[in-house]
C-alpha positions, 0 to 999 in steps of 0.5 A: 330147433335152430330157429331160436339160435338164429334169431338170437344171433340176429338180435345180437348182430342187430345191436352190434350194427346199430352201435357201429352206425350200420343201419342197413345191416341192422335192419336186415338182422331185425327182419331175421329177429323178428321171425317175419316173412321175406315179403308180406303183404304191403311190406317194402323191399329196397335192396341193392344187388351190385349195379341194380336194385330190387325194389318191391311192394308185397309180392311185386318186384322190379329191378332198377339201375343203381342211382345214388338216390336209391341209397339215400332212400335205403338209409331213410327207410331203415330208420323211420323218423330219424332226421339225416342231415344232408351232409351225412347222406352225401358222405361229408360231415356237418361243418361250420359255415363256410368250411367245405365238408369232406368229399365235397368239391368247393363252390365254383363255376365248374360245378355250376356248369355241370349242374346246369347241364344235368338240368337241361338233360332232365328237362329235355327228357321230361318235355319228351315224356310229356309230349307222349302223355306221361302225366307224372312227368309234368309234376316233376317238371314243375318241381324241377323248375321250382328248384331251378327258380331257387338256385338261379337269380334274375336273368338266369344267372347262377347264384353261387353256392353259399356253403357246403350244406347248401350244395348238398341240400340241392344234390340230395333233394334232387336225387332222392326225387329222381329215385322216387319218380323212378320207383313210381314209374314202375310201382305207382302205389309204392312211389306214391307212399314214398313221395308222401312220406319222405321230406327233403331239405337241410335234414331229410326223413322218412316219416310215414303215416301208416308205418310199414315193414322194409326188407333191405 
């Protein structure tokens, strides 16, 4: 007897969260309002539980440690076909050319050195995985090398970032690809779906060919 009231309350809460631009909470309320099961066949799950995430497809579940790319993915899948500017995803706001966004460090050698160190560590890890026969690592390595070729000039000299948006684009692209790779390692089907449905760049979007329901 209480179900209609719960559904109505969830629908009201969803409308409020939507107006407040809180997509994750709105999506959770939508799941209740729609009256669907907790995890149907083909449904996706991407829910944070403190320092970990519960990620799943259908009745398959895995637990992954928190990385920023999973937060990005959760925002994207909560609103399919909505394009998010990278500055929205990193917590800044789109700004005029040459003006730093809130929460982002200014361009400089210190940021570049940190990025290069992270890239070196990741390349070393990928090379080790390739030696162990991990074929997915080879594809990721190719993507990373392509990204580095755009980020660095002739002779390996780093190009100084030209704007806050460009720095954010590089960071968000990297961490979304990294998160999808982690999911793909544990759940190949879900990882493949996300890899084919998520586009990154100055604007990022989750636009699946075949829509699916997400539990967030």
